[in-house]
C-alpha positions in Angstrom: -94.4 1.5 -17.9 -96.6 3.8 -20.1 -100.0 4.7 -18.7 -102.8 3.6 -21.0 -104.9 6.6 -22.2 -108.5 6.3 -21.2 -111.4 8.3 -22.8 -115.1 8.2 -22.2 -117.7 9.6 -24.6 -121.4 10.1 -24.0 -123.2 10.0 -27.4 -126.6 11.6 -27.9 -129.1 9.9 -30.3 -128.2 10.0 -34.0 -124.6 10.9 -33.3 -121.3 9.3 -34.1 -117.9 8.8 -32.4 -115.1 8.9 -34.9 -111.5 8.0 -34.2 -108.3 6.9 -36.0 -105.4 4.8 -34.9 -102.2 5.9 -36.6 -99.3 5.2 -34.2 -97.1 2.2 -35.2 -98.0 -1.0 -33.3 -100.7 0.8 -31.5 -103.9 -0.8 -30.2 -107.1 0.9 -29.1 -109.8 -1.0 -27.2 -113.4 0.1 -27.6 -116.2 -0.9 -25.2 -119.8 0.2 -25.0 -120.6 0.9 -21.3 -124.4 1.6 -21.7 -127.0 2.1 -24.4 -126.8 0.8 -27.9 -124.4 1.4 -30.7 -123.3 0.0 -34.1 -120.2 -0.1 -36.3 -121.0 0.2 -40.0 -124.3 -1.6 -39.5 -123.1 -4.3 -37.1 -124.5 -4.1 -33.5 -121.9 -3.7 -30.8 -122.3 -6.0 -27.7 -122.4 -4.1 -24.5 -119.4 -4.6 -22.1 -117.5 -6.5 -24.8 -114.0 -5.2 -25.7 -113.2 -4.6 -29.4 -109.6 -4.1 -30.6 -108.5 -1.8 -33.4 -105.0 -1.6 -34.6 -102.7 0.8 -36.7 -104.5 2.2 -39.7 -108.0 1.8 -38.3 -110.6 4.5 -39.1 -113.7 3.9 -37.0 -117.2 5.4 -36.8 -119.4 4.2 -33.9 -123.0 5.3 -34.5 -125.9 5.3 -32.1 -129.6 5.7 -32.8 -130.7 5.9 -29.2 -127.7 7.2 -27.3 -124.9 5.4 -25.5 -121.7 5.7 -23.4 -118.5 4.5 -25.0 -115.0 4.0 -23.6 -111.7 4.0 -25.5 -108.5 2.6 -24.1 -105.3 3.4 -26.0 -103.8 6.2 -28.0 -105.9 7.6 -30.9 -104.6 10.1 -33.5 -108.0 11.9 -33.3 -111.3 11.2 -31.6 -114.4 13.3 -31.6 -118.2 13.1 -31.6 -120.1 14.2 -34.7 -123.7 15.2 -34.6 -124.1 15.6 -38.4 -124.0 12.2 -40.1 -125.7 10.7 -43.3 -126.9 7.6 -41.4 -130.6 8.6 -41.6 -130.2 9.0 -45.4 -128.5 5.6 -45.6 -131.3 4.0 -43.5 -133.9 5.4 -45.9 -132.0 3.8 -48.8 -132.1 0.5 -46.9 -135.8 0.9 -46.3 -136.5 1.5 -50.0 -134.4 -1.6 -50.9 -136.3 -3.6 -48.3 -139.6 -2.6 -49.9 -138.3 -3.9 -53.2 -137.3 -7.2 -51.6 -140.8 -7.6 -50.1 -142.3 -7.0 -53.5 -139.9 -9.5 -55.1 -141.0 -12.1 -52.5 -144.7 -11.5 -53.2 -144.3 -11.6 -57.0 -141.5 -14.3 -57.1 -139.2 -12.0 -59.0 -135.6 -10.9 -58.5 -134.7 -8.5 -55.7 -132.9 -5.2 -56.2 -129.5 -5.2 -57.8 -127.7 -2.1 -56.3 -124.4 -0.7 -57.4 -122.5 1.8 -55.2 -120.3 4.2 -57.3 -118.2 7.3 -56.7 -114.6 8.6 -56.7 -112.0 7.3 -54.3 -112.2 7.8 -50.6 -115.9 8.8 -50.4 -117.0 5.7 -48.3 -118.3 3.3 -51.0 -117.1 0.2 -49.1 -118.5 1.5 -45.9 -122.0 2.2 -47.4 -121.9 -1.3 -49.0 -121.1 -2.9 -45.7 -123.9 -0.9 -43.9 -126.5 -1.9 -46.5 -125.5 -5.5 -46.4 -125.6 -5.6 -42.6 -129.0 -4.0 -42.4 -130.3 -6.5 -45.0 -129.0 -9.5 -43.0 -130.5 -8.1 -39.8 -133.9 -8.2 -41.6 -133.4 -11.9 -42.3 -132.2 -11.5 -45.9 -129.3 -13.3 -47.6 -127.9 -10.7 -50.1 -125.0 -11.3 -52.4 -122.0 -9.1 -51.9 -120.1 -8.3 -55.1 -116.7 -6.5 -54.9 -115.3 -5.1 -58.2 -112.6 -3.0 -56.5 -109.4 -4.7 -57.6 -107.4 -2.0 -55.8 -108.4 -3.0 -52.3 -109.8 -6.6 -52.4 -112.4 -6.7 -49.7 -113.4 -10.3 -50.4 -110.0 -11.7 -51.4 -106.6 -10.2 -52.1 -106.1 -7.0 -54.1 -106.1 -7.8 -57.8 -109.2 -9.9 -57.7 -113.0 -9.4 -58.0 -115.4 -11.7 -56.2 -118.8 -12.4 -54.8 -120.0 -13.7 -51.4 -123.4 -14.8 -50.1 -123.8 -12.9 -46.8 -125.7 -14.9 -44.2 -124.8 -13.0 -41.0 -123.6 -9.5 -40.1 -120.0 -8.6 -40.5 -117.7 -9.3 -37.6 -116.3 -6.1 -36.1 -112.7 -7.3 -36.4 -112.8 -9.6 -39.4 -115.6 -8.3 -41.6 -117.9 -10.7 -43.5 -117.4 -14.5 -43.2 -115.1 -15.6 -46.1 -116.6 -19.1 -46.5 -116.9 -20.2 -50.1 -116.4 -16.9 -52.0 -116.4 -16.9 -55.8 -113.2 -15.1 -56.9 -111.7 -14.2 -60.3 -108.1 -13.3 -60.6 -107.3 -10.0 -62.5 -103.7 -9.4 -61.5 -103.6 -5.6 -61.4 -104.6 -2.9 -58.9 -106.5 -0.9 -61.6 -108.9 -2.0 -64.4 -107.0 0.2 -66.8 -104.1 -2.2 -66.9 -106.2 -4.6 -69.0 -109.7 -3.4 -69.8 -110.6 -6.3 -72.0 -109.8 -8.9 -69.3 -111.4 -6.9 -66.6 -114.7 -6.5 -68.5 -114.6 -10.2 -69.4 -114.3 -11.4 -65.9 -116.9 -8.9 -64.6 -119.3 -10.2 -67.3 -118.6 -13.8 -66.3 -119.1 -13.1 -62.6 -122.4 -11.5 -63.4 -123.5 -14.6 -65.4 -122.5 -17.0 -62.6 -124.4 -14.9 -60.0 -127.5 -14.8 -62.2 -127.3 -18.6 -62.6 -127.0 -19.1 -58.8 -129.9 -16.8 -58.1 -132.1 -18.9 -60.4 -131.4 -21.8 -58.0 -131.6 -19.9 -54.7 -134.8 -18.1 -54.2 -133.7 -16.6 -50.9 -130.6 -15.0 -52.4 -132.6 -14.0 -55.5 -135.2 -12.0 -53.6 -132.6 -10.6 -51.2 -130.8 -9.0 -54.1 -127.2 -8.0 -54.9 -125.1 -5.1 -53.6 -122.0 -4.2 -55.7 -119.0 -2.2 -54.5 -116.9 -0.6 -57.3 -113.5 1.1 -57.7 -113.0 4.9 -57.6 -112.1 5.3 -61.3 -115.0 7.2 -62.7 -113.7 9.2 -65.7 -112.9 8.2 -69.3 -112.4 4.5 -69.5 -113.3 4.3 -65.9 -116.8 5.5 -66.6 -117.1 2.9 -69.4 -116.1 0.2 -67.0 -118.9 1.3 -64.6 -121.4 1.3 -67.4 -120.3 -2.1 -68.5 -120.7 -3.5 -65.0 -124.2 -1.9 -64.7 -125.2 -3.6 -67.9 -123.7 -6.9 -67.1 -125.4 -7.2 -63.7 -128.6 -5.6 -65.0 -128.7 -3.2 -62.0 -131.9 -1.6 -60.8 -130.4 1.0 -58.5 -127.2 3.1 -58.7 -126.1 5.0 -55.5 -123.7 7.8 -56.4 -121.6 9.1 -53.5 -120.5 12.7 -53.5 -120.0 13.4 -57.2 -122.7 15.4 -59.1 -121.0 15.1 -62.5 -121.1 11.3 -62.3 -124.7 11.4 -61.0 -125.8 13.5 -64.0 -123.9 11.4 -66.5 -125.5 8.2 -65.2 -128.9 9.8 -65.2 -128.4 10.7 -68.9 -126.9 7.3 -70.0 -128.7 4.6 -67.9 -132.0 3.1 -69.1 -135.1 4.7 -67.6 -135.8 1.7 -65.3 -132.5 2.2 -63.5 -133.0 4.5 -60.5 -129.9 6.7 -60.0 -129.7 8.2 -56.5 -127.3 10.9 -55.3 -126.0 10.5 -51.7 -123.8 12.6 -49.5 -120.6 11.1 -48.1 -119.9 11.0 -44.4 -117.8 13.8 -42.9 -115.7 11.1 -41.2 -114.3 9.8 -44.5 -110.5 10.2 -44.7 -108.7 10.7 -47.9 -105.6 8.5 -48.4 -102.4 9.2 -50.3 -101.0 6.7 -52.9 -98.5 5.5 -50.3 -101.3 4.8 -47.8 -103.2 2.9 -50.5 -100.2 0.8 -51.2 -99.7 0.1 -47.5 -103.3 -0.9 -47.2 -102.9 -3.4 -50.1 -99.8 -4.9 -48.6 -101.6 -5.3 -45.3 -104.6 -6.9 -47.0 -102.3 -9.4 -48.7 -100.5 -10.2 -45.5 -103.8 -10.7 -43.7 -105.0 -13.1 -46.4 -102.0 -15.4 -45.9 -101.3 -15.0 -42.2 -104.9 -14.4 -40.9 -106.1 -11.7 -38.6 -107.4 -13.1 -35.3 -106.8 -16.8 -36.0 -103.3 -16.9 -37.4 -102.4 -19.1 -40.4 -99.0 -20.7 -40.9 -97.9 -20.2 -44.6 -94.7 -21.9 -45.6 -92.4 -21.9 -48.6 -91.4 -25.0 -50.6 -89.1 -25.7 -53.6 -90.4 -26.6 -57.0 -88.3 -27.6 -60.0 -88.3 -25.0 -62.7 -88.9 -27.6 -65.3 -92.2 -28.4 -63.6 -93.5 -24.9 -63.9 -95.9 -23.7 -66.6 -96.0 -19.9 -66.9 -98.9 -18.2 -68.7 -99.4 -14.6 -69.8 -103.0 -13.3 -70.1 -104.1 -10.9 -72.8 -101.0 -11.4 -75.0 -103.1 -10.9 -78.2 -106.5 -9.6 -79.4 -108.1 -12.8 -80.4 -111.7 -13.8 -79.8 -112.9 -14.7 -76.3 -115.0 -17.7 -75.2 -118.1 -16.6 -73.4 -117.8 -19.6 -71.1 -114.2 -18.8 -70.1 -113.2 -15.7 -68.1 -109.7 -15.9 -69.7 -109.3 -14.5 -73.2 -108.6 -17.2 -75.8 -105.4 -15.3 -76.8 -103.8 -16.2 -73.5 -100.4 -17.8 -74.3 -98.2 -20.2 -72.5 -94.6 -19.0 -72.0 
């Protein structure tokens, strides 16, 4: 019987424990022994074990100091004293000031879009800001425009979710009643017209819902985007910013993109440059594909509470197959699918 590897780390205030789980079928258990710590904005419960499996890349941060225990084999594990968390907290504080003003004036809260190239921590920053907002009693709307990863639904979709409680450590944000639009590709470049159309429609629906939900309206919107930032990718980001009428754009680790947005965005849009975390890990195209496959499997089979998908037979004559974007005809503003969609 193999002996379980045990590691204990004492973290000083404003430091971070980073570890990765790479070995196949490996499991690492994290437990806070003393003090206070959080994972991407979600507080960790003391003496409660948290499981992380193959592919996990974790950063446990503490504001006041703590002792953490790891059980299991990690590919790498170390404590970092240089982190951007204070900067991210300042961003949260600025957004919270805007929410307070929105409450007092009965106006819309901040609409924030997080942009940057691939593998700079956009999804992580989005999660941190959402968790901090919820912990302040807010109910922000989470929008995911990254069709390559699919954090709300499966890859190949965009969606929105009203966040009412901090993300679960193992499962992320509660997936009850998300609004999801199917795109069908892992990159917006596969069908720019369709992508921009459904992004515009999603923005319209969210605006309508905010009109009828004052709590959500004043809490604001936080938008995660894909890592395609050049050429047509930049045009996609600009279209999304216009569709959602964003107030704040957070640019992670790309000065060129920051300066282009400062030049092109309206004066009322505040463009802010932020550093990425040193713990961000770059992924190969193979690792990205594996992550997409794992996300799709998780969608159908579940993570902690397993689902039981099954196959069944359907007569071919009963099927109707449609192809989106088969032509260049006009689109209906009330329909996210181009009017040129044709039935096969």
